[in-house]
C-alpha positions in Angstrom: 138.0 152.8 157.5 138.1 156.4 158.6 137.5 159.1 156.0 137.1 162.9 156.1 133.8 162.3 154.4 132.5 160.5 157.5 133.4 163.4 159.8 132.6 167.1 159.8 135.4 169.3 158.5 137.2 170.6 161.5 137.2 174.2 160.4 133.9 174.0 158.5 135.6 174.1 155.2 135.6 171.5 152.5 138.5 169.0 152.3 141.2 169.7 149.8 143.9 167.6 148.3 146.4 169.5 150.4 144.6 168.1 153.4 145.2 164.7 151.9 148.9 165.4 151.4 149.1 166.7 155.0 147.7 163.4 156.2 150.2 161.5 154.1 153.1 163.6 155.4 152.0 162.8 159.0 152.6 159.1 158.1 155.9 159.5 156.1 158.1 162.1 154.5 157.9 163.4 150.9 160.8 161.3 149.7 159.2 158.1 151.0 155.9 158.9 149.3 157.6 159.7 146.1 159.3 156.3 146.1 156.1 154.5 147.2 154.1 156.1 144.4 157.0 155.8 141.9 157.1 159.5 141.3 159.9 162.0 141.4 160.2 164.1 144.5 159.9 167.1 142.3 156.4 166.0 141.3 155.2 166.1 144.9 157.0 169.4 145.6 155.5 171.0 142.6 152.0 169.8 143.6 152.5 171.2 147.1 153.7 174.6 145.8 150.7 174.8 143.4 148.4 173.9 146.3 146.7 170.9 144.6 147.4 167.3 143.7 146.6 165.7 140.4 143.6 163.4 140.4 145.7 160.3 140.0 148.2 161.2 142.7 145.3 162.1 145.0 143.7 158.7 144.3 147.0 156.8 144.9 147.7 158.6 148.2 144.1 158.0 149.4 144.4 154.3 148.5 147.6 154.0 150.5 146.0 155.8 153.4 143.0 153.5 153.3 140.6 156.2 152.2 138.2 156.1 149.3 140.3 157.0 146.2 137.3 157.9 144.1 136.2 160.7 146.5 139.7 162.2 146.5 139.9 161.9 142.7 136.7 163.9 142.5 137.9 166.5 144.9 141.1 166.9 142.8 139.2 167.2 139.6 136.8 169.8 141.0 139.8 171.8 142.4 141.6 172.0 139.1 138.7 172.5 136.6 137.8 175.9 135.4 134.5 177.4 136.3 131.7 176.3 134.0 128.1 175.1 134.0 129.3 171.5 134.0 131.5 172.0 137.0 128.7 173.7 138.9 126.4 170.8 138.1 129.0 168.3 139.3 129.7 170.2 142.5 126.0 170.3 143.2 125.7 166.5 142.5 128.5 165.6 144.9 127.3 168.0 147.6 124.2 165.9 147.7 126.2 162.6 147.8 128.8 163.9 150.2 127.3 166.6 152.4 130.7 167.9 153.6 132.0 168.4 150.1 131.8 172.0 149.0 133.5 173.7 146.2 137.1 173.6 147.1 139.2 176.8 147.5 136.8 179.1 145.9 138.9 182.2 146.2 136.9 184.3 143.6 134.0 184.7 146.0 134.2 186.9 149.1 
């Protein structure tokens, strides 16, 4: 099973749930994924426009793509949670477990 966690990030950045969605869309179109996951097409369109997937959608997509759903769920949670001491602690923990995982889309820092 191939995973982005077993490979260095192509651009040196951390994987995001939008990377996961892009992988899924290489395999099939948005309508097909919505049917497969039993979601409305609007749910996936909204996620794409917001720039992030919910943890459960990320996990379901990863599972279907034969990737580790738990890792993608963690990425989704870290993307969506507000900055806090707890989030910082969890990011540090998963950085140790998954070296290529860095805080996703940190646009507040230069």
